[in-house]
C-alpha positions as CSV (number, residue, x, y, z in Angstrom):
1,M,6.2,132.1,64.9
2,N,3.9,130.5,62.5
3,L,4.5,127.5,60.2
4,E,4.8,129.6,57.0
5,S,7.5,131.8,58.5
6,M,9.5,128.7,59.7
7,F,9.2,127.2,56.2
8,L,10.4,130.4,54.5
9,K,13.4,130.5,56.8
10,L,14.2,126.9,56.0
11,I,14.0,127.5,52.3
12,D,16.2,130.6,52.7
13,T,18.8,128.7,54.6
14,L,18.8,125.8,52.1
15,I,19.3,128.2,49.2
16,V,22.3,129.9,50.9
17,W,23.8,126.5,51.7
18,M,23.4,125.4,48.0
19,V,25.1,128.5,46.7
20,L,28.0,128.1,49.2
21,Y,28.3,124.4,48.3
22,Y,28.6,125.1,44.6
23,I,31.0,127.9,45.1
24,F,33.3,125.7,47.2
25,K,32.9,122.8,44.8
26,S,34.0,125.0,41.9
27,L,36.9,126.4,43.9
28,R,38.2,122.9,44.5
29,K,38.3,122.1,40.8
30,N,39.6,125.4,39.4
31,V,43.0,126.8,40.2
32,K,42.3,130.1,38.5
33,M,39.2,130.6,40.6
34,V,41.2,129.9,43.8
35,L,43.6,132.7,42.8
36,L,40.7,135.0,41.9
37,F,39.0,134.3,45.3
38,K,42.3,135.0,47.1
39,G,42.6,138.3,45.3
40,I,39.0,139.3,46.2
41,I,39.7,138.5,49.9
42,I,42.9,140.6,49.8
43,V,41.1,143.6,48.3
44,V,38.4,143.3,50.9
45,I,40.9,143.1,53.8
46,L,42.8,146.1,52.4
47,K,39.6,148.0,52.2
48,I,38.8,147.3,55.8
49,I,42.3,148.3,56.9
50,S,42.3,151.5,54.9
51,S,38.9,152.4,56.4
52,L,40.1,151.8,59.9
53,L,43.3,153.7,59.4
54,G,41.6,156.6,57.6
55,L,43.6,156.3,54.4
56,A,41.4,158.4,52.1
57,T,43.2,157.9,48.8
58,I,43.6,154.1,49.1
59,N,40.1,153.9,50.3
60,F,38.9,155.9,47.3
61,L,40.8,153.6,44.9
62,L,39.6,150.4,46.5
63,D,36.0,151.7,46.3
64,Y,36.4,151.9,42.5
65,V,38.0,148.4,42.4
66,I,35.1,147.0,44.4
67,E,32.5,148.8,42.2
68,W,34.0,148.1,38.8
69,G,35.9,144.9,39.5
70,P,33.0,142.5,38.9
71,I,32.4,144.0,35.5
72,A,36.1,143.8,34.6
73,L,36.1,140.2,35.6
74,I,33.1,139.4,33.4
75,I,34.8,141.1,30.5
76,I,38.2,139.4,31.1
77,F,36.8,135.9,31.7
78,Q,34.0,136.1,29.1
79,P,35.4,133.3,26.9
80,E,35.6,130.9,29.9
81,I,32.2,131.8,31.2
82,F,30.4,131.0,27.9
């Protein structure tokens, strides 16, 4: 492993830690964001459970929620983002 590769891995790790730090920092200050984060976690858990149990219809609907959810959140929370 050369020095350049180690440096790139260090930079990569630092960027990930900075992103996580600012996410957790904003979660502490904003109650709405905590509720939103909990909702996302619940949707992901339901998606995993529906995949494991083979529930095709719920899995199909959750696929659409996961695909279009971020766009809907941007539209709904647009006044607070800008």
